[in-house]
N, C-alpha and C positions, 0 to 999 in steps of 0.2 A: 344443533347443527353447526353453529358458528365455530365451536371449539374444534371438532374434528377437521373442518375445512381448513382452519388456520394451521393445524398441525401438518396436514397434507401439503400445504403450500410451501413448507420449509424443506420438503424432500427434493432431491435432485431429479429433474425431468430427464427424459431420454435424450433430448437435445443437449442438455447440460452435461450429461455423462459422456456423450460422444465428443463434445468439445474438450472435456477434461482429458479423454484418452488421446486426442490429437495433440494437445499442448504438452502432455506428459511425454509422449513419444518424441516430439521435437526436442524437448529439453534433455531427454535421456541420450539422444544422439549427438546433440550439439552443445549442451551446457551441463555436463556431468559435474556435480558438486566436488567430486574427488579431484578434478583437474583445476578447480577454481583457485586454490592457494597458489599454484604455479603461475596462473595468469596474474594474480594480484602481485606476486613477487616480481614479475616482469613489468609491472606497471600498466598492464592493459587488461583489466578485468572485463571491460565492456567489449562485446563482440558485435559490431554493426551487422554482420551477416545473420546472427541469431535474431536480432531485432527485425531485419527485413523479412525473414521467414515468418516470424510471428505476426508482425504488423501488416505487412503487404501481402505475402503469399496466403496466409491464413485469414487475413482480414480482421484480426482481433483488435486492431487499433480503432476500428470504426463501430464497435459493438454498441456504443451508446448513441451513435449518430443516426438520425433518420435516413431511410433509403433515398429520399429525394435529395439529400445532401451528399450522397455517395457512401453512406454507412450501411451497417447491417440491420438497423432498426430493432436491435435486441434490447436488453435491459441490464440493470445493475446486477441481477442474478447471474447472468452469463459473464459479465466482467469480473464478478467475484470468483467464479470458477477459475478464470485465467490467473487471477492474483493468488489463489490458493496454490496453484502449480508453480508460479514464480517464487512464492515463498518457500515451497518445498525444496526448490533447487537454489534458493537464495541468489537468483539470477540478477546480475547487474543490467537493468533495463528501465527506461523511463516510462513504464506503463502506468504506474500509479500517478505520477506527476503530470504526464501528458495526456494519456488516453482516458483518465478519470478526472483529475482536478481541473486541468486547463480546459478539457473538452466540456465538462459540466458547467464551468464558468461561462463559456461561450454559448452553450445551449440556453442559458438563462437570459440571454440577450435577444430573444425572439428572432433567431436567424432566418426564419421563414420569410421575413420581410426583405431578405437580401442584404447586401452591404459587405463590409470587410469581415464581420464575424462569420457570415455564411461562407465566404470564400476560404477563410482560414479553417473552418470546420471541415470543409470538403478535403482540404489538403491533409488535415490530421487524420481523417477517416480513411483515406487511401494510403496512409503511411508515408507520403512524400515529404512531410514535414513533422517536426516535433516541437511542441510548445510547452513552456514551463511558466507557471505563475510566479512572478518575482516577489515572493514574500518569504520570510524565514520559515523553514520547514517545521519549526516548533509552533507556528501559528494555527490556532484552532478556530472553529466556526464562532463567529461573534467577537473575536478578539480585535483589538485595534490594529490597523494596517499601516505600514510605512507609506508615506505620501511624498514621493520625491524621486528623483533620478539617481541620487548619489548614495552609494554605500548601503545597498540592501544586503544585509549579511545573512549567511546560512541558507542560501537558496539551493535546494537539492536538485541534482541532475541538470543544473544550468549548463554544464559543459557539453551535454548531449543535445541541447536545444538549438533549433533554427530560428525560433521566435520566442521572445520574452514578453509576457503579459505584465506590464508595469502599472500598478495602481498609483494614481496621483490625486491631488486634491480636487481636480476638475474632471476626473473620469479615469477610464482604463485605456491604456495604450498598448498597441502591438508594435514592438520594436524588434527589428531584424537583428539577428545575433552578430552580424558584422558591424552593427552600430553600438555594440555593448562591450565594455571592458570587464573581463572576469578575473578575479583574484582568487585562486584556489585556496581553500582553507584546509587545515589538517583534519582529516576525517577520522571519526571513531568507527563508523561503519564503512569499511573499505570498499563496499560494493555500491554505495550511494553517495558519491562525493559532493560536498557542499562548496559553494563559492560566494564571494561578495560580488554583487552585480551593480555596475555603474553604467547607466544609459547615457551615451554621448549625444544622441539625437532624440527628438521628441517621439518619432514614430507616428503611427496612424491611430487616431482615437476611435475605439470601437464601442464606447459607452460613456454616457455622462456620469456625473458624480453619484446621483441617486441610484441609477441602474447598476453602476459599477459595484457599489457596496453590497447590494443584494445578490448580484451574480457571483461575487467572490465568496460570500457566505455560503451560497448553494454549492459552489465548487469545493470548498473546504469541508462542508458537511458530507458530501458524497465521498471525498477522499478519506475522511475519518471513518466512515462506516465501512468502506471496502478495505481499509488498512487492517481491519479485524480479520478479514479473509486471508490476507497475506500472513498475519500472525498465526492464524489457524494452520495454514500449510506448513509454516516453519515448525510449529509444535508437533505436527504429525510426523514430519521427517525425523525430528529429534527422537521421538518416542520409538518409531520403527527402527531407526538405526541403532538405538540403545538396546532394544530387544534382540535384534540380530547379533550384535556384538556379544551380549552376555550369554547367548546360546552357544556361540562358537568359542568363547574364551573359557578355558578350563583351569581349575585350581583344585588341588587335592583330588584329582581324577574325576571332578564333577564340573559341569557347566556352572559358571558363577551365577547365571540367571536362575539356577535352582535354589540358591540360598534364600531363605525365607525373608530376610531383611530387604534384599533387593527386589524380591517379588512384590512386597508390600509397597515399596517406593514406585515401582512401575505401574502397579495396579491403581495407585492413587493418581498418578499422572494420566493414565488412560481415562479415568473418570473426569479429570479436568479438561482433557482434550474433547471428550464427548460433549461436555457442557459448553465449551468454547465454540464447537461447531454449531450448536443450537443458537448461541448468541450472535455469531457472525452471520448465519443464514437469516436470522430474524432481521438484522440490520439491512442486509442486501434486499430482502423482500420488502421491507418498509420503504426503502428508497425507490425500488422498482414500481411499487404501487402508488407512490406519492402519499403515503399514510401521514395523517397529521401528527401521529406519534413518532415519526421518524427521528426527530432530535433526541427524544427520550431513548428510543431503541438503540440509536447509534452510540449514545453516551454509555449505556449499559454494556454494549458489546466492546467498546474500547477499554473501559475500566477492567472488564474481566479478561478479555483476550490478551491484553498487553501483559498482564501478570502471568498468565498461563504460558505464553511464549517464552518469557524470561525463565520461568521455572523449568520448562522442558529443555531449554538450551543449557541451563546450569546442570541439570541431571545428566544430559548427554555428555558434557565435558567430564563430570566427576565419575560417572559409571564406566567410561572408557578407560579410566585409570591413567597411566602414564602417557599412552598414545593420544588421549584426549587433550593433553596439554601441549602437544607439539604443533608447530606451524604447518606441517605437512597435512595434518588432518583438518577437514573443513569445519569441525565443531566450533572452533573459535570464531569463524565468520558468522555462524548462526547466532552465537551468543552476542556478538557485537551488533548484528542486525536487530536482534530482539531488544537489546538495551536502547539502541537508537530509536526504534519504533515506539518504545515506551514513552518517549518525550516528543514524538512527532505529532503534528497536527493537534496540539494541545496535550498537556501533561495529564496524568491520571488524576491528580488533585483538581485540576480545572474541570475535568469531566464529572468528577464527584460534585463539584460546586454546581455544575449545570443540572445534574440530577436533583440536587436539593432545591434549586430554583423552580424546576419544572414540576416537582412533586410538592412544592410548598412546605418543605421540611425545615423546621427552625434550627438555627445553629445551636451547638451545645452552650450551656450557660457557662460564664467565666469560672474557672477553677475546677471544672469537672472534666 
């Protein structure tokens, strides 16, 4: 009985399917990937109106927040659906960084007792504020954290934040964005810009040192697990767009998609995407249910989904031929997001090390 029930739990519920339809409809109307290269070229890929519609009008920003704090009282499964759709549209929005990582960090601080963490969570849940954890975006769960106000490099989406959660040696501080100096860094992923964060003032302490470390670890674990859903959505779009293009593109009076070599490549990619969906859904479900195996499931999802996303984006660029190499086509934005995600919240190698530690797998002998 346990096996079938676990399999069923990974399927999308009716509520999750309805949420997907609503988010997809919003992004199709307001964040079409075909228009994104133009917005990037103009230097304004982020659209605050899209964020307001998603976070405030739809209430997606508060999915992980309990109802008594102004949120939706949903779970990581619903947040994963939102991230799948944001990945499909490679939407520039601080959902992963604010509505997942920062929100989950604050939730780990027992906000039911009130205090600054509860107040900030309510603001995040209603979409009135955006918070970003001030650690390098490459930081994975369990990694060493920067402890100081000066020069925290590589903080993703810091430019969109109203509040920065800054870890220090004596705890975690909420620092208003007006008290922070941001130095933009040259981005590889043009839709998720990094910056160096320097806090000019101390801010409000929301946790002591012990609680801070565990809260940040929980926030990064949730972000790592749900990043797999973003990667899944990205890979799905790349596959669907490639299939569409190869059906319409003709050569020698035949659709290029009918050539056997291309059929095999797309069939292989489809299998990888199906497997990635299972891995991403397993990670979201493990986080939602508080499974003790969540760290293991999250590491598996990240190792697998990061590779599939990059492969799907590479195939999308290559099988589009010449047009796939142009700036005007969004394929390059998907490839850059996929490559950036591959080293976000812990590298693939670090997650493999985590798997080895959790499964007690010995390291290879020297020389082998």
